N, C-alpha and C positions, 0 to 999 in steps of 0.2 A: 275456746270454750272446751273443746275435747281434751286439750292438754290439762286444763285445770281439773276437770272431772277425773282424769286418770291419776293425777297427783293426789287428789282427795281419796280416791279409792285405795291407792297404794298405801297412803298414810293410815287409813282406817284398818287395812289388812295387817300392817306391821304392828300397830298398837293392839289390835285384837288378838293377834297370835302371841305376842309377848305376855299379855295378861292371862291367857288361857293355859300357859305351859304347866302351871301347878294346879290346875282346876280338875283334872281327871280325864278319863278316856272319852266320856261323852262330849265334854266341852272341847277337847282336842279335836275330835272328829268333826264337830260343828265348825271349828276354825278351818279345817282342811276343806270342808265342803264350801265354805265361804270363799276360800282362795280359788277353788275351781270355778265358782260363779264369777268372781271378779276377773279371772283369766278369760272366761268366755266373753265378758263385756269388752275387755281390752282388745282381744283379737277379732271381735266382730261376729263371733259365732252365736251370740245370744242377742235377741232383739230386746227392746225396752219392755215389752209385755212379758216376755219369758223371764227377764230379770226380775220384774216386780212379783211375778207369781212365785218364783223360786225364793225370793226374799221373804215373802209372806209365809211360805212353808217353813223356812228356817226359823222365823220368829215364833211360829206355833210350836216347833220342837223345843225351842228355848223356854217357852212358857211351861210346857209339860215337864221339862227337866227341873225347873225351879219348883214346880208343884210337887214333883216326886221327892225333892230334898226338903220340902217345907217342914216336915216333922223331924228332920235330922237323920233319917235313915231311908235308903233306897232299897225297897224290897226286890227280890228277884223278878217278880211279876212286873214291877215298874221298869226295871232295867230291860227286861225283854220287850216291853212296849216301846221304850225309847230306841232300842236297837232296830226294831221293825220300822219305826218311823224314819230313822236315819237311813236304813237300807232303801226304803221307798224314795226318799229325797235324793239319794245318790243316783238311783235309776232315772229319776226325773231330770237331774242335772245332765247326766250322760245323754239322754234322749234329746234334750233341748239343744245341747251343744253339737249334736251330730245329725240334726234334721235338715 
């Protein structure tokens, strides 16, 4: 079961990373953060609860990114908000992996 889960996670990570190469800096950063989360799951430094919480946070960032681009333009204010959200998520990932 663990082997199947790790294979699925690796596949999702590869597909997600390839699809985000051309999508811009915010999406690229989201992909790197996802990779850090999956690495934590694989090496056991993240519990199931931590994983779910971090995934929900990443999903919220993705929703906000899509909302920022919904009118076709991302304003500096929207970009700053996304950067702050991603900085906060990065800290949460680090803390969860190192507690």
